[in-house]
C-alpha positions as CSV (number, residue, x, y, z in Angstrom):
1,M,-13.2,8.8,15.9
2,K,-14.2,6.8,12.9
3,K,-16.2,8.6,10.2
4,E,-18.4,6.4,8.0
5,V,-19.1,7.1,4.4
6,S,-22.6,5.8,3.5
7,Q,-23.5,4.5,0.1
8,N,-25.3,7.7,-0.8
9,E,-22.4,9.8,0.4
10,F,-20.0,7.7,-1.7
11,R,-22.1,8.4,-4.8
12,K,-21.5,12.1,-4.1
13,Y,-17.8,11.5,-4.1
14,Y,-17.6,8.9,-7.0
15,L,-15.4,10.4,-9.7
16,S,-15.3,13.7,-7.8
17,E,-12.3,15.8,-8.9
18,F,-9.6,17.8,-7.1
19,E,-6.7,19.7,-8.6
20,L,-3.4,20.2,-6.8
21,Y,-0.7,22.6,-8.0
22,D,2.7,21.2,-7.2
23,G,4.7,24.3,-8.1
24,E,5.1,23.3,-11.7
25,A,1.9,21.7,-13.0
26,F,-1.6,20.8,-11.9
27,I,-2.2,17.2,-10.7
28,T,-5.8,16.0,-11.1
29,F,-7.3,13.4,-8.7
30,N,-10.6,11.5,-9.4
31,I,-12.0,9.3,-6.7
32,V,-12.7,5.7,-7.9
33,S,-13.6,4.1,-4.6
34,I,-13.6,4.6,-0.9
35,N,-13.4,1.7,1.6
36,T,-13.7,2.9,5.2
37,E,-13.4,-0.6,6.6
38,K,-10.0,-1.2,5.0
39,R,-9.1,2.6,5.4
40,E,-8.3,2.8,1.7
41,I,-9.1,5.2,-1.2
42,V,-8.5,4.4,-4.8
43,V,-7.8,7.5,-6.9
44,A,-7.1,8.1,-10.6
45,V,-4.2,10.5,-10.7
46,T,-3.4,12.6,-13.9
47,D,0.1,14.0,-13.6
48,R,1.8,15.6,-16.6
49,G,-0.2,13.6,-19.1
50,K,0.2,10.2,-17.3
51,I,-2.9,8.6,-15.7
52,S,-2.4,6.2,-12.8
53,V,-4.9,4.4,-10.6
54,I,-3.4,4.3,-7.1
55,T,-4.6,3.1,-3.7
56,Y,-3.8,5.3,-0.7
57,D,-4.3,4.9,3.0
58,L,-7.4,6.8,4.1
59,L,-6.5,8.8,7.2
60,T,-8.5,10.9,9.6
61,D,-7.4,14.1,11.3
62,K,-8.3,15.3,14.8
63,N,-11.5,16.9,13.4
64,G,-12.7,13.7,11.9
65,D,-12.0,14.8,8.3
66,M,-10.8,12.2,5.9
67,Y,-7.7,12.7,3.8
68,F,-4.8,10.9,2.1
69,E,-1.2,11.9,1.6
70,Y,0.3,12.4,-1.9
71,G,3.8,12.5,-3.3
72,C,7.2,12.5,-1.6
73,M,6.3,15.6,0.4
74,L,3.2,13.8,1.7
75,E,0.9,16.6,0.6
76,K,-2.4,16.4,2.5
77,V,-5.4,15.9,0.1
78,N,-8.7,16.4,2.0
79,I,-11.7,14.3,0.7
80,A,-14.0,17.3,1.5
81,D,-12.1,19.4,-1.1
82,F,-13.2,17.2,-4.0
83,E,-16.0,18.6,-6.2
84,E,-18.3,16.8,-8.6
85,A,-16.7,16.5,-12.0
86,E,-18.5,18.2,-14.9
């Protein structure tokens, strides 16, 4: 099942933020772009003071929810968990 992200829905996600605790520190993700045709998401990742802009494969689970996998443990980061940055 392919879930589309409309232009209006993308605006909702643009620069949205999510924090992940890896056991030592919080890692902050900000969405830069989503391309459902290429199945890619570009995310600015702030990890221990270092900011990187990284492209990840955009995956879909059996419920149709979009996510990407982060780090060597392939931590699942759901797009729906992102919130509008303040």
